[in-house]
C-alpha positions in Angstrom: -31.1 -7.5 6.5 -29.5 -4.4 5.2 -26.8 -2.6 7.2 -29.0 0.5 7.8 -31.9 -1.7 9.0 -29.7 -3.6 11.4 -28.3 -0.3 12.8 -31.8 1.1 13.1 -32.9 -2.0 15.1 -30.2 -1.3 17.6 -31.1 2.4 17.9 -28.0 3.6 15.9 -28.4 6.4 13.5 -26.5 5.9 10.3 -25.7 8.8 8.0 -25.4 7.6 4.4 -23.5 9.3 1.7 -26.5 9.8 -0.6 -26.3 13.5 -1.5 -24.1 14.7 -4.3 -21.7 16.8 -2.2 -21.2 13.9 0.2 -20.3 11.6 -2.7 -18.0 14.2 -4.2 -16.3 14.6 -0.8 -16.0 10.8 -0.4 -14.6 10.5 -3.9 -12.0 13.1 -3.2 -10.9 11.4 0.0 -10.6 8.1 -1.8 -8.7 9.7 -4.6 -6.3 11.4 -2.2 -5.7 8.1 -0.3 -5.1 6.2 -3.4 -2.6 8.9 -4.6 -0.8 8.7 -1.3 -0.7 4.9 -1.5 0.8 5.0 -5.0 3.4 7.6 -4.1 4.5 5.4 -1.2 4.2 2.0 -3.0 5.8 2.8 -6.3 9.3 3.6 -4.9 9.1 0.5 -2.6 8.2 -1.8 -5.6 10.9 -0.2 -7.7 13.6 -0.9 -5.0 12.3 -4.5 -4.6 12.3 -5.1 -8.3 15.8 -3.7 -8.8 17.2 -5.8 -6.0 16.0 -9.0 -7.8 17.1 -7.9 -11.2 20.3 -8.4 -13.2 23.0 -5.8 -12.5 23.3 -4.7 -16.1 19.5 -4.1 -16.3 19.6 -2.1 -13.2 22.5 0.0 -14.3 20.9 0.6 -17.7 17.7 1.8 -16.1 15.4 -0.9 -17.6 13.8 -1.8 -14.3 10.6 -0.2 -13.0 8.1 -2.2 -11.1 9.0 -5.8 -12.1 12.4 -7.6 -12.0 14.2 -7.7 -15.3 16.3 -10.8 -15.9 15.6 -12.2 -12.4 18.8 -12.5 -10.4 19.9 -13.0 -6.8 23.4 -11.8 -7.5 23.0 -8.8 -5.2 22.0 -10.9 -2.2 24.7 -13.4 -3.0 27.3 -10.6 -2.8 25.8 -9.4 0.5 25.8 -12.7 2.3 29.2 -13.7 0.9 30.8 -10.5 2.1 32.2 -10.8 5.7 32.1 -7.1 6.2 28.4 -6.8 5.4 27.5 -9.9 7.5 29.6 -8.4 10.4 27.9 -5.0 10.0 24.5 -6.6 10.0 25.4 -8.5 13.2 26.6 -5.2 14.8 23.3 -3.5 14.0 21.3 -6.3 15.5 23.4 -6.1 18.7 23.2 -2.4 18.9 19.4 -2.4 18.3 18.7 -5.2 20.8 20.8 -3.9 23.7 20.0 -0.3 22.9 16.3 -0.9 22.9 16.4 -2.8 26.3 18.5 0.0 27.9 16.4 2.8 26.4 13.0 1.3 27.3 14.2 0.6 30.9 15.5 4.0 31.4 12.4 5.6 30.0 10.1 3.6 32.2 12.3 4.3 35.3 12.1 8.1 34.4 8.4 8.2 33.4 6.9 6.3 36.3 8.3 8.6 39.2 7.2 11.6 37.2 3.6 10.2 37.0 3.4 10.1 40.8 1.6 13.1 42.3 3.3 12.6 45.6 6.8 13.3 44.1 7.3 16.9 45.3 10.1 17.8 42.8 8.5 16.2 39.8 7.6 19.7 38.3 11.3 20.8 38.6 12.6 17.6 37.1 10.1 17.8 34.3 11.2 21.3 33.6 14.8 20.2 33.4 13.9 17.3 31.1 11.8 19.6 28.9 14.6 22.2 28.5 16.7 19.6 26.8 14.1 19.2 24.1 14.8 22.8 23.0 18.4 23.4 23.9 21.4 21.1 23.7 25.2 21.4 23.8 25.6 20.4 20.2 27.6 17.9 18.3 31.1 18.9 19.3 30.4 19.2 23.1 28.6 15.8 23.0 31.6 14.2 21.2 33.9 15.7 23.8 31.8 14.2 26.6 31.8 10.8 24.9 35.5 11.1 24.4 36.2 12.0 28.0 34.2 9.0 29.1 36.5 6.8 26.9 33.6 5.5 24.9 35.1 6.3 21.5 35.3 3.0 19.4 33.4 1.1 22.0 30.1 -0.8 21.9 28.5 1.7 24.4 29.1 4.7 22.2 26.2 3.5 20.1 24.0 3.0 23.1 24.4 5.6 25.9 24.5 9.0 24.1 21.0 8.4 22.7 19.8 6.1 25.5 16.6 8.1 26.5 14.3 10.4 24.7 12.5 13.1 26.7 9.4 13.0 24.5 9.1 9.2 25.2 9.4 9.9 28.9 6.4 12.3 28.6 4.5 9.6 26.7 5.2 7.1 29.5 4.3 9.6 32.2 1.0 10.6 30.6 0.0 7.0 29.8 0.5 5.9 33.5 -1.4 8.9 34.7 -4.3 8.4 32.4 -4.7 4.7 32.4 -3.6 3.4 35.8 -5.9 4.7 38.6 -4.2 6.0 41.7 -6.5 3.8 43.8 -4.5 0.8 42.7 -1.4 2.2 44.3 -3.3 3.1 47.4 -4.7 -0.5 47.7 -1.3 -2.0 47.0 0.5 0.3 49.6 -2.1 -0.6 52.3 -1.2 -4.3 51.7 2.4 -3.4 52.2 3.6 -3.4 48.6 6.8 -1.5 48.1 7.4 1.0 45.3 9.6 -1.4 43.4 7.2 -4.3 43.7 4.3 -2.1 42.6 6.3 -0.8 39.6 7.4 -4.3 38.5 4.2 -6.3 39.2 1.5 -3.7 38.5 2.7 -0.7 36.4 4.7 -2.7 33.8 2.0 -5.3 33.1 -0.6 -2.6 32.8 1.6 -0.5 30.5 2.1 -3.1 27.8 0.6 -1.0 25.0 2.9 2.0 25.6 5.9 -0.3 26.2 5.3 -1.8 22.8 5.2 1.6 21.3 8.5 2.4 23.0 10.1 -0.8 21.7 9.1 0.1 18.2 10.2 3.7 18.4 13.6 2.9 20.0 14.2 -0.2 17.8 13.6 1.7 14.6 15.7 4.6 15.8 18.6 2.4 16.9 18.4 0.3 13.7 18.5 3.3 11.4 21.2 5.2 13.4 24.3 5.6 11.3 25.3 9.1 12.5 26.5 7.8 15.9 28.7 5.3 14.2 30.0 8.0 11.9 31.0 10.1 14.9 32.2 7.6 17.5 33.4 4.5 15.6 36.7 4.4 13.7 37.0 0.7 13.7 35.4 -0.7 10.6 34.7 -4.0 12.4 32.4 -2.2 14.8 30.4 -0.1 12.3 26.7 -0.8 11.9 25.1 -1.9 8.6 23.5 1.5 8.1 27.0 3.2 8.0 28.1 0.7 5.4 25.0 1.4 3.4 25.6 5.1 3.7 29.2 4.7 2.4 27.8 2.9 -0.7 24.8 5.3 -1.3 26.5 8.6 -0.5 30.2 8.2 -1.1 29.8 5.3 -3.6 32.4 3.4 -1.7 32.4 -0.4 -1.8 36.2 -0.7 -1.2 37.4 -3.1 1.4 34.5 -5.6 0.9 35.6 -9.1 -0.1 33.5 -9.7 -3.1 33.5 -13.1 -4.8 31.4 -12.0 -7.8 33.4 -9.0 -8.9 34.9 -10.9 -11.9 31.4 -11.6 -13.2 30.0 -8.0 -13.0 31.3 -4.6 -13.7 32.2 -2.8 -10.4 29.9 0.2 -11.1 27.0 -2.1 -11.9 27.7 -4.1 -8.8 27.6 -0.9 -6.7 24.2 0.1 -8.2 22.7 -3.3 -7.5 24.1 -3.4 -4.0 22.4 -0.1 -3.2 19.0 -1.7 -3.7 19.7 -5.1 -2.2 21.2 -3.5 1.0 18.1 -1.3 1.4 15.9 -4.3 1.3 18.2 -6.2 3.8 18.3 -3.3 6.2 14.5 -2.8 6.0 13.5 -6.4 6.6 14.0 -6.5 10.4 11.8 -3.5 11.0 9.2 -4.8 8.6 9.2 -8.1 10.6 8.9 -6.3 14.0 6.1 -3.9 13.1 3.2 -6.5 12.6 3.8 -7.9 16.1 3.6 -4.4 17.8 1.1 -2.7 15.4 -2.0 -3.7 17.5 -0.6 -1.9 20.5 0.7 1.1 18.6 -2.4 3.2 18.1 -3.7 2.5 21.6 -0.4 3.3 23.3 0.4 6.4 21.3 -3.1 7.9 21.7 -3.5 7.2 25.4 0.0 8.5 26.0 -0.8 11.8 24.4 -4.3 12.5 25.7 -3.2 14.8 28.5 0.0 16.1 30.0 
């Protein structure tokens, strides 16, 4: 049975693209989507191919979409360098702890603001919203972090960017739109406290938006190099992204203990390291995304339906 016959048997009207204007429109849409895919995919394939190519081929510009003189030298340098391994471990720690802290604070801020019986929620929401448009700036923020004695500390990468107001709004809106108030009324009649209701009811029912928050905060924390640039002077505490930034922007690979420098020219090594480090720094996010993707669309859409 054809698709249109099956749809008709269920009372569903199907509009087929049979007219010439419809086919032209559909062709344009497909062409645009393919063009966007190519624009995104080609640089990614180029970086992957370069990371698995020989350093001389990369430096000479002979690599495009396929590795030339296949080599793992770039990855060998990365995993044999104590500084890079340490920076990778720092990024993992900052991301893991920072995501837990940020998601917890966002939930603790968003849930009370979703409650209609909170009399000051309008005023608190106004104060939160103001910070989205006005801020003290980089220097006052640095002075606050310095006065709190957080410079060169682990928490300097966590606390200054611990909570995003836009994420609080998403949490608040999601709870309002997807968790009926009757559930709280029933729970309160049974003697359920606010904390118990929050932990046993709100959090389990908010898994999609929590998954979205985990993804947003984890990606932000993983890619955060600017906080390390501002607040961390100790090289041993710097994240991987700051080390990558030093190689990409300042072309600085000094201080790394490299065991293969005698086999490759230093400039060729730097060029190869750029691509290999980009791949290494992207892998954790690429691994995380498939596990959360199924919640992402549902959570982000339901969290933005109404304010």
